C-alpha positions in Angstrom: 17.2 10.1 15.5 15.3 7.7 16.8 12.8 5.3 15.2 9.6 3.8 16.2 10.8 0.3 14.0 13.7 -1.6 15.2 17.0 -1.8 13.4 15.6 -4.2 10.0 18.4 -5.7 8.1 17.9 -6.9 4.3 18.7 -10.7 3.9 19.5 -12.5 0.6 15.7 -13.6 0.2 14.7 -9.6 0.9 17.2 -8.8 -1.8 15.7 -11.3 -4.7 12.0 -9.9 -3.5 13.3 -6.6 -4.3 14.9 -7.7 -7.7 12.1 -9.9 -8.7 9.7 -6.9 -7.7 11.5 -4.3 -9.9 12.3 -6.8 -12.8 8.7 -7.5 -13.2 7.8 -3.2 -12.6 10.4 -2.9 -15.6 13.4 -1.3 -13.6 15.9 -4.0 -14.3 16.2 -6.9 -16.8 17.1 -6.7 -20.2 14.5 -4.6 -21.8 14.6 -2.3 -18.8 14.7 1.6 -20.2 14.3 3.0 -16.5 16.4 6.1 -15.8 18.8 5.6 -12.8 17.5 7.7 -10.3 14.1 6.3 -10.7 15.1 3.3 -10.5 17.2 4.4 -7.2 13.8 5.6 -5.8 11.7 2.5 -6.6 14.3 0.7 -5.0 14.5 3.2 -1.5 10.5 3.2 -1.7 10.3 -0.7 -2.0 13.2 -0.8 1.1 11.2 1.0 3.2 8.2 -0.8 2.7 9.8 -4.1 3.7 11.4 -2.2 6.9 7.8 -1.6 7.5 6.7 -5.3 7.4 5.1 -5.8 3.8 7.3 -8.2 2.8 5.3 -10.3 -0.1 5.9 -10.0 -3.7 2.3 -9.2 -4.4 1.9 -6.6 -2.1 5.2 -4.8 -2.8 3.9 -4.8 -6.3 1.0 -3.2 -5.5 2.8 -0.7 -3.3 4.6 0.2 -6.3 2.0 0.4 -8.9 -0.7 2.8 -6.3 2.9 4.8 -6.0 2.7 5.4 -9.6 -0.7 5.9 -9.9 -1.0 8.3 -7.0 1.9 10.9 -8.1 0.2 12.0 -11.7 2.6 9.9 -13.6 5.7 11.3 -11.4 7.2 7.8 -10.2 5.5 5.4 -12.7 6.9 2.2 -13.2 8.2 1.8 -17.1 5.4 -1.3 -16.9 2.9 1.7 -16.2 4.2 4.1 -18.7 4.8 1.6 -21.2 0.7 0.1 -21.0 -0.4 3.8 -20.6 1.4 4.5 -24.2 0.1 1.3 -25.5 -3.9 2.2 -24.3 -3.3 5.6 -25.7 -2.1 4.4 -29.1 -4.6 2.2 -29.1 -7.3 4.3 -28.3 -6.4 6.7 -31.4 -6.7 3.8 -34.0 -3.0 2.7 -33.9 -4.3 -0.8 -33.3 -5.7 -2.8 -36.7 -8.4 -5.0 -36.0 -7.8 -8.4 -36.7 -11.2 -8.7 -37.9 -11.7 -8.0 -41.3 -14.3 -5.1 -42.2 -17.3 -6.3 -44.2 -18.3 -4.5 -47.0 -21.9 -3.7 -47.8 -24.2 -5.8 -50.1 
C-alpha cells in the first residue's frame, strides 16, 4: 500500500497540540463527558490532519468543528453538543432575564 505523503511521525509538540485542541473541544479534561469511541475518532481525525500539513491550533480546531457541523451531529464535539443544548434551552425560555419586567402604570 503506497501513500502520497511521506511517513509522518508525531513529535512531542504535535502531541501537546492534539491534547490542547481535544481539551478545548471537550474531549479531555476534568469536565469532559465524551465517550471513548468519540474521543478516539476525533484523535484519529486530528492526527490525519497533522499528517496532511494542518499544524496550527486554530486550523485544527476549525477542522474539528467543521467535521461536527457537517455530520448532522454525528461527530459533534462535546463543546458543540453543550452549546447546542444551552441554545435550545434558552430558545425555549429556560433562561431568566436579568432585567426585571416593568409593570404597566
